[in-house]
C-alpha positions, -999 to 999 in steps of 0.1 A, spaced: 0 0 0 15 34 -10 -9 53 13 -8 56 51 -37 74 67 -40 91 100 -70 103 120 -59 130 145 -81 128 176 -85 166 174 -102 164 140 -136 150 132 -138 113 122 -139 116 84 -140 79 74 -179 78 74 -177 106 48 -154 86 25 -120 103 31 -90 105 54 -79 137 72 -41 130 67 -24 109 41 13 102 38 32 89 8 68 81 16 96 77 -9 73 78 -39 70 96 -72 41 120 -73 15 117 -102 -9 146 -109 -40 137 -130 -58 167 -146 -94 172 -138 -115 145 -153 -151 148 -164 -176 122 -175 -166 119 -212 -152 91 -232 -122 91 -256 -144 107 -283 -153 136 -259 -189 125 -254 -206 130 -220 -218 95 -210 -241 102 -180 -267 128 -170 -267 123 -132 -242 132 -106 -238 95 -96 -234 83 -132 -209 111 -139 -189 103 -107 -186 67 -118 -174 76 -153 -150 102 -138 -135 76 -116 -132 51 -145 -113 79 -164 -90 84 -134 -84 46 -132 -75 46 -169 -50 74 -163 -35 56 -133 -32 24 -153 -9 41 -179 16 47 -151 11 12 -136 -9 25 -107 -44 18 -92 -69 33 -68 -46 23 -39 -20 49 -51 -44 78 -49 -34 102 -21 -58 132 -28 -89 139 -47 -104 173 -54 -141 173 -64 -156 203 -82 -194 202 -82 -215 230 -98 -244 242 -77 -234 219 -48 -262 210 -25 -246 202 9 -271 177 22 -281 158 -9 -249 159 -28 -226 153 2 -246 122 12 -243 108 -24 -206 117 -27 -198 101 7 -216 69 -4 -197 68 -37 -163 74 -21 -168 46 4 -180 23 -24 -149 32 -44 -122 32 -17 -137 13 12 -143 25 48 -106 25 59 -74 39 44 -92 64 22 -75 92 2 -77 127 14 -103 148 -4 -116 183 -8 -151 190 -22 -157 224 -38 -190 239 -48 -183 259 -80 -204 282 -102 -198 261 -134 -175 237 -152 -161 238 -188 -194 226 -203 -229 229 -189 -236 191 -190 -207 184 -166 -220 178 -131 -186 169 -115 -149 172 -122 -122 155 -102 -85 159 -102 -62 136 -84 -27 132 -69 -13 97 -67 20 83 -55 40 55 -71 72 37 -63 
């Protein structure tokens, strides 16, 4: 595992929300993956719901990781950009999807940002990623 997670007792327990408070990658190369949206290799948006787009975005991130011989376990940090973010509804869904994707322990750090808009109006989420590889 290239990710070691910590939960300082002074910070709220973030695991039920699908992320870790502190993540350490020691003696690794850092991989930055540009913001991914829910499009395929032809530039077509493949889903019309936040859940569907999140799933496609993560598949795109996993494809990007694969090209450097990495996987989900190498992800250290995710930044999620969500237009017109609705804290209750969207946060519950994102938490569920992150736990489904990464499990309930040893999760990557994450930041969720409500934004005015993304590059195209059909995009409901964009995610960029930092990973670490040996």
